[in-house]
Each structure stands twice: as structure tokens, then as C-alpha cells.
Kinemage of the C-alpha trace (Angstrom):
@kinemage 1
@onewidth
@group {chain A} dominant
@subgroup {mainchain}
@vectorlist {calphas} color= white
{ca met a 1} P -157.839 -88.266 -75.868
{ca ile a 2} L -160.019 -91.313 -75.311
{ca glu a 3} L -158.975 -94.800 -74.297
{ca ile a 4} L -161.023 -97.845 -75.250
{ca ala a 5} L -159.998 -100.866 -73.241
{ca ser a 6} L -160.848 -104.535 -73.044
{ca leu a 7} L -162.076 -105.281 -69.527
{ca lys a 8} L -163.116 -108.411 -67.676
{ca ser a 9} L -165.305 -107.486 -64.738
{ca lys a 10} L -168.287 -108.417 -62.599
{ca asn a 11} L -168.679 -104.928 -61.144
{ca leu a 12} L -170.578 -103.087 -63.881
{ca ser a 13} L -173.996 -104.488 -62.944
{ca phe a 14} L -175.621 -105.180 -59.587
{ca tyr a 15} L -176.272 -108.748 -60.756
{ca arg a 16} L -172.488 -109.161 -60.511
{ca thr a 17} L -172.272 -111.425 -63.558
{ca thr a 18} L -168.825 -111.644 -65.156
{ca his a 19} L -168.316 -110.434 -68.724
{ca asn a 20} L -165.547 -109.612 -71.146
{ca phe a 21} L -166.216 -106.045 -72.202
{ca lys a 22} L -164.527 -105.672 -75.572
{ca asn a 23} L -165.035 -101.909 -75.679
{ca tyr a 24} L -165.013 -100.073 -72.361
{ca gly a 25} L -164.298 -96.433 -71.641
{ca glu a 26} L -164.853 -93.742 -69.054
{ca val a 27} L -166.217 -90.350 -69.997
{ca ser a 28} L -165.660 -87.199 -67.966
{ca thr a 29} L -166.020 -84.444 -70.598
{ca ile a 30} L -168.203 -83.586 -73.582
{ca asp a 31} L -165.169 -83.706 -75.880
{ca gln a 32} L -164.443 -87.263 -74.793
{ca phe a 33} L -168.060 -88.258 -75.408
{ca cys a 34} L -167.863 -86.815 -78.941
{ca glu a 35} L -164.755 -88.859 -79.640
{ca tyr a 36} L -166.360 -92.029 -78.297
{ca tyr a 37} L -169.481 -91.364 -80.367
{ca glu a 38} L -167.462 -90.924 -83.566
{ca trp a 39} L -165.507 -94.098 -82.794
{ca ala a 40} L -168.768 -96.009 -82.318
{ca lys a 41} L -170.139 -94.681 -85.623
{ca thr a 42} L -166.969 -95.625 -87.494
{ca asn a 43} L -166.924 -99.095 -85.964
{ca lys a 44} L -170.717 -99.586 -86.260
{ca thr a 45} L -171.005 -100.190 -82.534
{ca lys a 46} L -173.853 -99.316 -80.179
{ca ile a 47} L -173.239 -97.105 -77.146
{ca phe a 48} L -174.462 -97.734 -73.618
{ca leu a 49} L -174.050 -95.027 -70.995
{ca leu a 50} L -173.560 -96.706 -67.623
{ca gly a 51} L -174.439 -95.045 -64.339
{ca asn a 52} L -174.196 -97.320 -61.328
{ca gly a 53} L -175.442 -100.520 -63.001
{ca ser a 54} L -178.477 -100.829 -60.729
{ca asn a 55} L -180.858 -101.681 -63.584
{ca thr a 56} L -178.521 -103.260 -66.146
{ca leu a 57} L -178.351 -106.816 -67.460
{ca phe a 58} L -175.390 -107.636 -69.678
{ca val a 59} L -176.586 -110.398 -71.959
{ca lys a 60} L -173.571 -112.077 -73.547
{ca lys a 61} L -170.294 -113.370 -72.178
{ca glu a 62} L -168.496 -111.029 -74.562
{ca val a 63} L -170.130 -107.604 -74.618
{ca arg a 64} L -169.325 -105.754 -77.850
{ca thr a 65} L -171.381 -102.630 -77.162
{ca leu a 66} L -169.249 -99.599 -76.303
{ca val a 67} L -169.898 -99.311 -72.558
{ca leu a 68} L -169.150 -95.838 -71.270
{ca lys a 69} L -168.942 -95.289 -67.527
{ca asn a 70} L -170.236 -91.859 -66.480
{ca asn a 71} L -167.211 -90.325 -64.783
{ca leu a 72} L -168.308 -86.671 -64.738
{ca pro a 73} L -167.170 -84.676 -61.701
{ca lys a 74} L -169.725 -85.004 -58.894
{ca glu a 75} L -171.097 -81.510 -58.399
{ca thr a 76} L -174.080 -80.174 -56.467
{ca lys a 77} L -174.766 -76.442 -56.777
{ca ile a 78} L -177.119 -74.914 -54.225
{ca leu a 79} L -179.021 -72.250 -56.178
{ca ser a 80} L -181.315 -71.628 -53.218
{ca lys a 81} L -182.306 -73.697 -50.205
{ca ser a 82} L -184.949 -75.500 -52.273
{ca gln a 83} L -183.302 -75.451 -55.697
{ca leu a 84} L -180.313 -77.559 -56.721
{ca glu a 85} L -178.347 -78.141 -59.900
{ca val a 86} L -176.800 -81.592 -59.832
{ca ser a 87} L -174.395 -83.412 -62.147
{ca ser a 88} L -175.597 -86.759 -63.457
{ca ser a 89} L -172.827 -88.695 -61.689
{ca val a 90} L -174.078 -87.737 -58.199
{ca leu a 91} L -175.766 -90.540 -56.255
{ca val a 92} L -179.500 -90.295 -55.575
{ca ile a 93} L -178.946 -90.855 -51.853
{ca asp a 94} L -176.724 -87.749 -51.631
{ca ile a 95} L -179.589 -85.544 -52.853
{ca leu a 96} L -182.023 -87.221 -50.477
{ca arg a 97} L -179.725 -86.518 -47.536
{ca tyr a 98} L -179.612 -82.837 -48.474
{ca cys a 99} L -183.404 -82.707 -48.739
{ca tyr a 100} L -183.891 -84.400 -45.385
{ca glu a 101} L -181.375 -82.138 -43.614
{ca asn a 102} L -183.199 -79.099 -45.025
{ca ala a 103} L -186.769 -80.340 -44.393
{ca leu a 104} L -187.656 -80.615 -48.081
{ca asp a 105} L -190.008 -83.011 -49.853
{ca ser a 106} L -188.222 -85.341 -52.266
{ca phe a 107} L -188.145 -88.743 -53.977
{ca tyr a 108} L -187.481 -90.558 -50.688
{ca tyr a 109} L -188.946 -93.776 -52.110
{ca leu a 110} L -185.663 -94.071 -54.062
{ca ala a 111} L -183.576 -94.205 -50.873
{ca ser a 112} L -183.139 -97.955 -51.320
{ca val a 113} L -182.058 -97.659 -54.975
{ca pro a 114} L -178.257 -97.439 -55.501
{ca ala a 115} L -178.588 -95.309 -58.639
{ca thr a 116} L -176.933 -92.166 -59.924
{ca ile a 117} L -179.058 -89.134 -60.760
{ca gly a 118} L -178.330 -89.705 -64.448
{ca gly a 119} L -179.525 -93.302 -64.317
{ca ala a 120} L -182.643 -92.377 -62.347
{ca leu a 121} L -183.479 -89.636 -64.862
{ca ala a 122} L -182.862 -91.897 -67.859
{ca met a 123} L -185.285 -94.558 -66.603
{ca asn a 124} L -187.825 -92.172 -65.024
{ca ala a 125} L -187.327 -93.901 -61.684
{ca gly a 126} L -190.251 -93.884 -59.283
{ca leu a 127} L -192.879 -95.949 -57.536
{ca gly a 128} L -195.335 -98.353 -59.152
{ca lys a 129} L -197.515 -97.370 -62.070
{ca arg a 130} L -200.602 -96.843 -59.879
{ca asp a 131} L -198.760 -94.419 -57.584
{ca lys a 132} L -197.900 -91.997 -60.399
{ca leu a 133} L -194.836 -90.726 -58.556
{ca ser a 134} L -191.396 -90.313 -60.118
{ca ile a 135} L -188.188 -88.330 -59.870
{ca tyr a 136} L -189.542 -85.981 -62.546
{ca asp a 137} L -192.067 -84.589 -60.049
{ca phe a 138} L -189.122 -82.526 -58.781
{ca val a 139} L -187.304 -81.824 -62.045
{ca glu a 140} L -187.282 -78.352 -63.564
{ca ser a 141} L -184.962 -79.149 -66.457
{ca val a 142} L -182.319 -81.577 -67.709
{ca thr a 143} L -179.248 -80.511 -69.674
{ca phe a 144} L -177.622 -83.041 -71.976
{ca phe a 145} L -175.249 -83.258 -74.905
{ca asp a 146} L -176.643 -84.725 -78.107
{ca ala a 147} L -173.771 -86.230 -80.071
{ca ala a 148} L -176.002 -86.765 -83.118
{ca asp a 149} L -175.926 -83.043 -83.915
{ca lys a 150} L -173.133 -82.022 -81.489
{ca ser a 151} L -175.338 -79.669 -79.497
{ca leu a 152} L -175.990 -78.865 -75.863
{ca lys a 153} L -179.691 -78.986 -75.029
{ca thr a 154} L -181.862 -78.196 -72.025
{ca leu a 155} L -185.394 -79.611 -71.874
{ca asn a 156} L -188.181 -79.559 -69.305
{ca lys a 157} L -189.788 -82.723 -68.011
{ca lys a 158} L -192.728 -82.572 -70.439
{ca glu a 159} L -190.274 -82.751 -73.314
{ca ile a 160} L -188.363 -85.684 -71.782
{ca val a 161} L -190.801 -88.113 -70.186
{ca gln a 162} L -192.433 -90.479 -72.683
{ca gly a 163} L -194.372 -92.622 -70.232
{ca tyr a 164} L -194.042 -94.894 -67.241
{ca arg a 165} L -190.361 -95.806 -66.787
{ca lys a 166} L -189.567 -94.307 -70.196
{ca thr a 167} L -187.765 -91.181 -71.372
{ca ile a 168} L -185.867 -89.999 -74.440
{ca phe a 169} L -182.712 -91.257 -72.674
{ca thr a 170} L -183.856 -94.817 -71.922
{ca gly a 171} L -181.589 -97.592 -73.208
{ca leu a 172} L -178.869 -97.254 -75.805
{ca thr a 173} L -178.483 -93.599 -76.703
{ca ser a 174} L -176.379 -90.806 -78.171
{ca lys a 175} L -177.676 -88.398 -75.536
{ca phe a 176} L -175.409 -87.837 -72.535
{ca ile a 177} L -177.142 -86.382 -69.468
{ca leu a 178} L -174.857 -83.786 -67.905
{ca arg a 179} L -176.914 -82.208 -65.144
{ca ala a 180} L -180.408 -81.546 -63.875
{ca arg a 181} L -182.088 -78.725 -62.012
{ca phe a 182} L -184.424 -79.699 -59.165
{ca glu a 183} L -187.006 -77.718 -57.202
{ca phe a 184} L -188.095 -79.095 -53.829
{ca ser a 185} L -190.838 -77.797 -51.540
{ca pro a 186} L -190.732 -77.547 -47.717
{ca lys a 187} L -192.118 -80.518 -45.836
{ca lys a 188} L -192.726 -81.182 -42.168
{ca met a 189} L -190.817 -84.313 -41.248
{ca asp a 190} L -192.327 -87.005 -39.041
{ca gly a 191} L -189.302 -89.194 -38.534
{ca asn a 192} L -186.593 -89.880 -41.079
{ca pro a 193} L -188.029 -90.790 -44.516
{ca ile a 194} L -184.674 -92.171 -45.668
{ca ser a 195} L -184.313 -94.655 -42.823
{ca asp a 196} L -188.062 -95.400 -42.986
{ca arg a 197} L -187.743 -96.374 -46.655
{ca arg a 198} L -184.691 -98.492 -45.949
{ca lys a 199} L -186.494 -100.285 -43.120
{ca trp a 200} L -189.418 -100.944 -45.471
{ca ser a 201} L -187.003 -102.182 -48.123
{ca lys a 202} L -185.279 -104.533 -45.701
{ca glu a 203} L -188.639 -105.992 -44.637
{ca phe a 204} L -190.276 -106.418 -48.032
{ca gln a 205} L -187.436 -106.650 -50.556
{ca asp a 206} L -184.999 -109.535 -50.887
{ca tyr a 207} L -181.290 -108.759 -50.557
{ca ser a 208} L -180.112 -112.273 -49.812
{ca ala a 209} L -178.210 -112.329 -53.133
{ca tyr a 210} L -177.172 -109.947 -55.895
{ca asn a 211} L -180.101 -108.320 -57.693
{ca cys a 212} L -181.177 -105.358 -59.796
{ca gly a 213} L -184.540 -104.872 -58.139
{ca ser a 214} L -187.717 -105.094 -60.193
{ca val a 215} L -187.339 -107.096 -63.397
{ca phe a 216} L -190.570 -106.288 -65.230
{ca gln a 217} L -192.048 -102.875 -65.807
{ca glu a 218} L -195.469 -104.360 -66.498
{ca ser a 219} L -196.664 -107.915 -65.833
{ca asn a 220} L -199.510 -110.096 -64.651
{ca tyr a 221} L -199.313 -110.301 -60.863
{ca lys a 222} L -200.770 -113.830 -60.633
{ca ile a 223} L -198.213 -115.224 -63.068
{ca ile a 224} L -195.332 -113.430 -61.359
{ca cys a 225} L -196.398 -114.776 -57.965
{ca lys a 226} L -196.470 -118.335 -59.329
{ca leu a 227} L -192.848 -117.900 -60.374
{ca lys a 228} L -191.696 -117.067 -56.831
{ca gly a 229} L -188.822 -119.369 -55.834
{ca leu a 230} L -188.302 -120.782 -59.338
{ca arg a 231} L -184.613 -121.571 -59.718
{ca ile a 232} L -182.295 -122.176 -62.649
{ca gly a 233} L -178.751 -122.934 -61.595
{ca asn a 234} L -177.582 -120.275 -59.171
{ca ser a 235} L -180.254 -117.753 -60.134
{ca ser a 236} L -183.854 -117.662 -58.975
{ca phe a 237} L -187.003 -115.628 -58.681
{ca ser a 238} L -187.148 -114.443 -55.097
{ca ala a 239} L -189.451 -116.434 -52.841
{ca lys a 240} L -189.956 -113.281 -50.799
{ca thr a 241} L -190.340 -110.441 -53.309
{ca pro a 242} L -192.411 -110.812 -56.497
{ca asn a 243} L -190.853 -109.518 -59.731
{ca trp a 244} L -187.339 -109.904 -58.287
{ca ile a 245} L -184.491 -112.126 -59.496
{ca leu a 246} L -181.640 -113.123 -57.196
{ca asn a 247} L -178.297 -114.098 -58.652
{ca lys a 248} L -175.261 -116.034 -57.410
{ca ser a 249} L -174.057 -117.055 -60.880
{ca ser a 250} L -171.153 -115.556 -62.814
{ca ser a 251} L -173.193 -116.034 -65.992
{ca ser a 252} L -176.239 -114.044 -67.067
{ca met a 253} L -177.770 -117.048 -68.859
{ca pro a 254} L -179.815 -118.339 -65.877
{ca ile a 255} L -181.298 -114.845 -65.456
{ca leu a 256} L -182.181 -114.722 -69.147
{ca trp a 257} L -183.867 -118.141 -68.956
{ca leu a 258} L -185.960 -117.042 -65.977
{ca ile a 259} L -187.054 -113.960 -67.904
{ca lys a 260} L -187.825 -116.126 -70.954
{ca ile a 261} L -190.057 -118.428 -68.878
{ca ala a 262} L -192.025 -115.409 -67.677
{ca glu a 263} L -192.301 -114.162 -71.268
{ca val a 264} L -193.608 -117.506 -72.509
{ca leu a 265} L -196.206 -117.786 -69.734
{ca his a 266} L -197.472 -114.277 -70.464
{ca phe a 267} L -197.567 -115.006 -74.201
{ca leu a 268} L -199.536 -118.230 -73.725
{ca thr a 269} L -202.102 -116.501 -71.507
{ca phe a 270} L -202.326 -113.342 -73.654
{ca lys a 271} L -201.021 -111.147 -70.840
{ca lys a 272} L -198.774 -108.109 -71.295
{ca leu a 273} L -195.173 -108.250 -70.143
{ca ile a 274} L -192.566 -105.483 -70.426
{ca val a 275} L -189.011 -105.997 -69.187
{ca glu a 276} L -187.739 -103.098 -67.086
{ca leu a 277} L -184.071 -104.086 -67.111
{ca ile a 278} L -181.833 -102.527 -69.742
{ca lys a 279} L -180.336 -105.419 -71.723
{ca val a 280} L -176.916 -104.771 -73.211
{ca glu a 281} L -175.219 -107.152 -75.641
């Protein structure tokens, strides 16, 4: 039996903006997801599957999308020392700790990202476009439930990844990631890659206010640098970290205006701009 509630909260996104969620639910089984999906179809409502909210921007004061919090049991099965099967609700950092303790190579560059495995898989989380490194370098397969045809499917990474920061799961979707199988290779450790990444993050990334990390997937570096420090109300582009918006506002409107300014500047100069944040209305 599902329960769809009305919820006022600031805790569903790392921007910590306050919204009235008209349709909120938590999903911990496939049967529940099917029921939510049918409800959304009947009520002509979009679905957004929420992991940890580390890359999510809720757009309106009243959010009418059906927001479903991934509440699957957190499970990590050790198939062998180097092979794991992990539920989508498990935090990325928990897998990195296992890899470090067992001297395995991994996506340590995500140690500073407070994402779930499901969220990281959905957005193809990784380093910058030039680095060509992502979580899918270690993925053998992903198992998900497709509510559109009520089937359980398992695909390999070549069938899932559609490009930089893009997969078949990105954004609003009927596909619910259940678990993933990872294969890691042995690696000689010089120091602690988790703490090293966090030290790097503390030095070069701005955590002086609430943020969701990088805002744009693709942009013109010169334009983005010129926007550093630009403020609207209690939100601003970071003066320290390019492509980074800091927020102390309860409203998402200042964030949206900052993004719009960047969009206009790129449009006027014929430069490409792609927003990385998932916008949910």
C-alpha cells in the first residue's frame, strides 16, 4: 500500500531551498513503485526518483511532480574480494571505504560527492569531460525495474551510458535502479585516496554555503569565470570555485536567475551551455 503525502521541507536538495511537495512518497519495493507509477499515469503527473538530492534543483515553490525517495534496503553483497553487488540506496562513500580497506582501485574522485549509488549511476557521475573517467568504468551491470512494461531488466554499461553525464536513467523516469554489480581491480595505495580527495575538495571547492556542486555540464570557461561572485539576493556564484552556486535563500528563484544570466551570456556569444542540475517542477 502506498502513501502519497503533502510535505513542506528544505531537506530534499543540497541547496536546502524550502518547497511544498504536493505529492511525496517513499519507495522500498518494486510493488510500491508500480503503484506509484500507475497513480502518476492516472493523475498525469511526472515522476522524479530522488537519491540524496546532491544534484537536484526544485524549481517552483509548490512542486507537483511525484517525488519518490529511494528507500530500498541498503545492501552490499560481497561476491568476491573485488566484486560487489550493491543496492541503489547505498552511499557512494560506503563503497569507496570498502575499496580502500581492500586495496582496490575505485571512483575515489567521488569521495567528496554526497550521492547514493543510484544517483551516481543515473547521472553517470565522474570527473570532467576531458578526463573521461566515470563510475561506469567499474560497472559490470545495472538491474532496474521498468514500470512502463512492468519488467525487471539487467543491462551492461554500453547499453546504459548515452554520453557525458547522461544515461537512460537521467532526469524524470519510469526506470527504478535497484542494484548494480561492480568489478574493481587491485591497486597499490600511496596514502589514502579518500582523505586525499577530501583535502583537495576542501582546498579548491567552496563549502561556505549550501550547494549542489557543479551547475553546468558544459560551458564556456571565460564566461563562467566572469560570473564568479555574482550575487542575487542570498544566492551567488562562488568567488572561489567556477561553475558553483552557493545558496543561503529559502527560495530557488535566485538560483534560477543566476542560471538564466549564464544562459543569456552564452546565447549572446554563441557559446554552448548545458545545465547539469536536474530541474524538478
